[in-house]
C-alpha positions in Angstrom: 70.8 -42.4 -70.9 70.3 -38.3 -72.5 68.7 -35.6 -71.5 66.5 -36.0 -74.6 65.3 -39.6 -74.0 63.8 -38.3 -70.2 61.9 -35.3 -71.9 60.9 -38.5 -75.0 59.9 -40.2 -71.6 58.0 -37.3 -70.0 56.2 -36.2 -73.1 55.1 -40.2 -73.6 53.6 -39.1 -70.4 51.3 -36.3 -70.6 50.4 -36.9 -74.0 49.4 -40.4 -73.4 46.7 -41.3 -74.9 45.6 -44.3 -72.3 46.3 -45.7 -69.0 48.2 -48.4 -70.7 50.3 -45.9 -72.5 50.8 -43.7 -69.2 51.6 -46.9 -67.4 54.6 -47.5 -69.6 56.1 -44.2 -69.1 56.2 -43.9 -66.0 57.8 -47.5 -65.5 60.3 -46.2 -67.7 61.2 -42.7 -65.9 60.8 -44.7 -62.9 63.7 -46.6 -63.9 66.1 -43.7 -65.1 64.8 -42.3 -61.6 66.5 -45.4 -59.9 69.8 -44.6 -58.4 71.1 -41.9 -59.9 70.2 -38.2 -59.0 71.2 -36.5 -61.9 68.5 -38.6 -64.0 65.8 -37.3 -61.2 66.9 -33.9 -61.4 66.5 -34.3 -65.3 63.2 -35.7 -64.5 61.5 -33.3 -62.5 63.1 -30.3 -64.3 60.9 -31.7 -67.7 57.7 -31.2 -65.1 56.9 -35.4 -64.8 56.3 -35.0 -61.5 52.6 -33.7 -61.0 51.4 -36.1 -63.6 53.2 -39.0 -61.7 51.2 -37.7 -58.4 47.9 -37.7 -60.9 48.5 -41.3 -61.6 48.6 -42.3 -58.0 45.6 -40.2 -57.5 43.2 -41.2 -60.6 44.9 -44.0 -62.8 43.7 -47.7 -62.7 46.3 -50.6 -60.5 49.1 -50.8 -63.0 49.3 -47.2 -63.2 49.4 -46.4 -59.7 51.7 -48.9 -59.0 54.2 -48.0 -61.7 53.9 -44.1 -60.7 54.3 -45.0 -57.0 57.6 -46.7 -57.7 58.8 -43.3 -60.3 57.4 -41.2 -56.9 59.5 -43.1 -54.3 62.8 -43.9 -56.9 62.7 -39.8 -57.7 62.4 -39.0 -53.5 65.5 -40.8 -52.8 68.2 -38.8 -54.0 65.9 -36.0 -51.6 66.5 -33.5 -53.7 62.7 -33.8 -55.6 60.7 -34.4 -52.8 59.5 -30.5 -52.1 58.7 -31.0 -55.3 56.8 -34.2 -55.2 55.1 -32.7 -51.5 53.8 -29.3 -53.7 52.1 -31.5 -56.3 50.2 -32.9 -53.7 52.2 -36.2 -54.1 51.6 -37.2 -50.0 47.7 -37.8 -49.7 47.4 -40.1 -52.7 50.0 -42.1 -51.5 48.7 -42.6 -48.1 44.9 -43.5 -50.0 47.3 -46.2 -51.6 48.5 -47.5 -48.8 45.4 -48.1 -47.2 43.0 -49.0 -50.1 45.3 -49.9 -53.1 45.8 -53.0 -54.9 48.4 -55.5 -53.6 51.2 -54.1 -56.4 50.2 -50.4 -55.3 50.5 -50.5 -51.5 54.5 -51.4 -51.3 55.8 -49.0 -53.7 53.3 -46.1 -52.1 54.8 -47.2 -48.8 58.2 -47.3 -49.5 58.1 -43.7 -51.2 56.2 -42.4 -47.7 59.0 -44.1 -46.1 62.0 -41.9 -47.9 60.2 -39.1 -47.8 59.9 -39.8 -43.7 63.7 -40.2 -43.9 64.8 -36.5 -45.3 63.4 -34.6 -42.6 66.1 -32.0 -43.0 63.5 -31.2 -45.9 60.5 -30.8 -43.6 57.9 -32.2 -45.5 55.4 -33.9 -43.4 54.1 -37.6 -43.7 50.6 -37.0 -41.9 50.0 -39.1 -38.6 47.0 -40.4 -41.1 49.6 -42.6 -42.5 50.2 -44.8 -39.3 47.4 -47.1 -39.3 47.0 -47.5 -42.8 51.0 -48.6 -42.6 50.2 -50.5 -39.4 47.5 -52.7 -40.9 50.1 -53.0 -43.7 52.8 -54.6 -41.9 50.1 -56.9 -40.2 48.6 -58.1 -43.7 49.9 -57.0 -46.3 52.7 -59.0 -49.2 56.1 -59.1 -48.6 57.1 -56.5 -49.8 54.1 -54.6 -48.6 55.2 -55.7 -44.6 58.7 -54.9 -45.7 57.9 -51.5 -46.8 55.3 -50.2 -44.6 58.1 -51.2 -41.7 60.9 -48.7 -43.3 58.0 -46.3 -43.2 56.9 -46.9 -39.6 60.3 -47.2 -38.6 61.4 -43.7 -40.4 58.0 -41.9 -38.3 58.6 -43.6 -34.7 61.7 -40.7 -34.5 58.8 -38.6 -33.7 57.3 -39.2 -30.3 53.7 -38.3 -31.4 54.1 -40.7 -34.1 55.4 -43.7 -31.7 52.7 -43.0 -29.4 50.3 -43.1 -32.8 52.2 -46.4 -33.9 51.6 -48.2 -30.7 47.7 -47.2 -30.5 47.3 -48.3 -34.0 48.4 -52.0 -32.6 51.6 -51.4 -34.5 54.7 -53.6 -32.0 53.1 -56.5 -32.5 53.3 -57.2 -36.1 56.9 -55.8 -35.9 57.5 -58.4 -33.6 56.3 -60.5 -35.9 58.5 -59.7 -38.6 61.2 -60.0 -35.8 60.6 -63.7 -35.5 60.3 -64.7 -38.9 63.2 -62.7 -39.8 65.0 -64.5 -36.1 63.4 -67.8 -37.7 66.0 -68.2 -40.4 63.6 -65.8 -42.9 67.0 -63.7 -43.7 64.7 -60.6 -45.7 61.5 -61.1 -43.4 61.4 -56.5 -43.2 64.7 -56.1 -44.6 65.3 -53.7 -47.2 68.3 -54.6 -48.9 68.6 -57.8 -48.4 72.9 -59.3 -47.8 75.3 -57.3 -47.2 73.7 -54.1 -46.4 70.7 -55.7 -44.4 69.4 -53.7 -42.2 66.0 -55.4 -40.1 63.7 -51.6 -40.1 61.6 -53.7 -37.5 64.4 -53.3 -35.0 64.8 -50.2 -35.7 61.5 -48.2 -35.7 60.7 -50.9 -32.5 63.6 -49.0 -31.1 62.9 -46.0 -31.5 59.3 -46.8 -30.3 59.7 -47.6 -27.3 63.1 -45.2 -26.4 62.7 -43.2 -23.0 59.1 -44.8 -22.8 58.3 -47.2 -20.0 55.1 -48.3 -21.2 55.9 -48.7 -24.2 59.2 -51.2 -23.4 56.8 -52.7 -21.0 54.5 -53.2 -24.9 57.1 -54.4 -26.5 58.4 -56.9 -23.6 54.9 -58.6 -23.2 54.6 -58.9 -27.2 57.7 -60.9 -27.3 60.5 -59.0 -28.9 63.4 -59.8 -26.8 63.7 -63.4 -27.8 63.8 -62.5 -32.0 66.3 -59.7 -30.9 68.7 -61.6 -29.1 68.5 -64.0 -31.4 69.5 -61.5 -34.1 71.6 -60.1 -32.1 73.8 -63.2 -31.8 73.9 -63.2 -36.1 77.6 -64.9 -36.9 77.5 -64.1 -40.6 78.8 -60.8 -42.2 75.7 -60.3 -44.5 73.9 -59.5 -41.1 76.5 -57.0 -39.7 73.2 -54.7 -39.5 70.5 -56.3 -39.3 72.7 -57.0 -35.5 73.1 -53.5 -35.1 69.2 -52.8 -35.4 68.6 -55.7 -33.0 70.7 -54.3 -30.7 69.5 -50.8 -30.5 65.8 -52.3 -29.9 67.4 -54.0 -27.2 69.4 -50.7 -25.7 65.8 -48.6 -26.1 64.0 -51.2 -23.9 66.1 -51.0 -21.0 65.8 -54.5 -19.7 66.1 -55.2 -15.7 68.3 -57.5 -14.2 65.7 -60.2 -13.7 63.9 -59.7 -17.6 67.6 -60.6 -19.4 68.4 -62.9 -16.6 64.9 -64.5 -18.0 65.9 -63.6 -21.1 69.3 -65.9 -21.1 67.5 -68.2 -19.5 65.2 -68.5 -22.6 68.1 -68.6 -24.8 70.4 -71.5 -23.5 66.8 -73.3 -23.8 65.8 -72.6 -27.2 69.9 -73.1 -28.1 69.8 -76.8 -26.5 66.4 -77.6 -28.0 68.5 -76.5 -31.5 71.0 -78.6 -30.7 69.0 -81.8 -29.6 67.2 -81.2 -32.9 70.8 -81.4 -34.7 72.4 -84.4 -33.4 68.5 -86.2 -34.4 68.6 -84.9 -37.8 72.5 -85.8 -37.7 72.5 -89.1 -36.6 69.5 -90.0 -38.6 71.4 -89.4 -41.8 74.0 -91.2 -40.7 71.4 -93.9 -40.5 70.1 -93.3 -43.5 73.5 -93.7 -45.3 74.9 -96.9 -43.4 71.7 -98.7 -44.0 72.3 -97.8 -47.8 75.8 -98.7 -48.2 76.0 -101.4 -46.1 72.9 -103.4 -45.5 72.4 -106.0 -42.9 72.3 -109.7 -43.7 68.8 -110.2 -42.9 67.8 -106.6 -45.0 69.7 -108.8 -48.3 67.4 -110.1 -51.0 68.3 -113.5 -51.4 67.2 -115.0 -54.8 64.5 -117.0 -54.8 64.2 -121.0 -56.2 63.8 -122.0 -59.4 
C-alpha cells in the first residue's frame, strides 16, 4: 500500500458520515497496520489514532471491534504506543473488556496486552484492568480467554499486579486453560498456535507465583501441577515454546520433594490409564475389522428355502 492509500483511509475515517463507514475505514487501517511497522508509523503520523480511540469509546459494537483491532495492530510495532496512550485509549479499552460485546472484548484485551508488553514505553496499564481481564479469562469467548490471558501474562511482570490477579481470583481460570491445553486442545490459551505456540496462562502463572509462597500454594491447590507437567512433556516440535512456558511455571512453583513425588505418581497413573484406554480402543478396532472381513459361520446369513 502506498502512502496515498493510507491517507485515503484516514480521510475516510475522519470524514465518516455514519458508524458503518467509520468501521470500514478502521478495518482497512487495522489490516494495513498488521505486522507492518512502516505502515503503523504512517497511520499514526496521518492522525488516525485519535479518531480510532473515539470509536472505541463511543461507537457501535462493530466500530468498537474494528477500532480496537486497529489499535492493537498499531501498538504491536511499539512505536505508536505513546501516541495511543496520549490519545486516552487505555480507559476506553479497559471499559470495552469489562462491558463490551463479545467480539470487542478480545481485541481490546489484546491491545492492553501489547501495551503492557512494551514496558520500556513506561505506559502503564492500570490495575483496574485486572478484574475485567480475569472475568474475561473465566467466562469469555475462546479468543477472549486467550487474549485476556496474554494481557495478564504481561501485567504479572510486576509483583503488585500479580497480587491483584490472585485477589481477583485469576489463578483458577488460568489453570483451567492449562488443563484444556493438556487434554489436547492445543491452542487453548495459546497465542500464534502452531510452531510458534506460546502459552500465556503458563507464563502468567509462573510470574504470579514467583517468589511468593502463598501464591505458589494457591496454584498447587488449584491443580496447576498436573497440566503443567503434561504440557512440559509434549514431544512434538510445534509445542517447544508451550513446553518452555510450562517448565518456567513449574520452576517458579518451587515444589517440595514430597509434592514432586506425588506429581510423578499422579502422572504415572494418568499414563497408565491412557495406555489401558488406548489398548481397549485398538482391541475394539481389531475386533471390528476381523468381524467385517471374516464372519463366523453362525453369523453368515443363509438364504431362505424357496
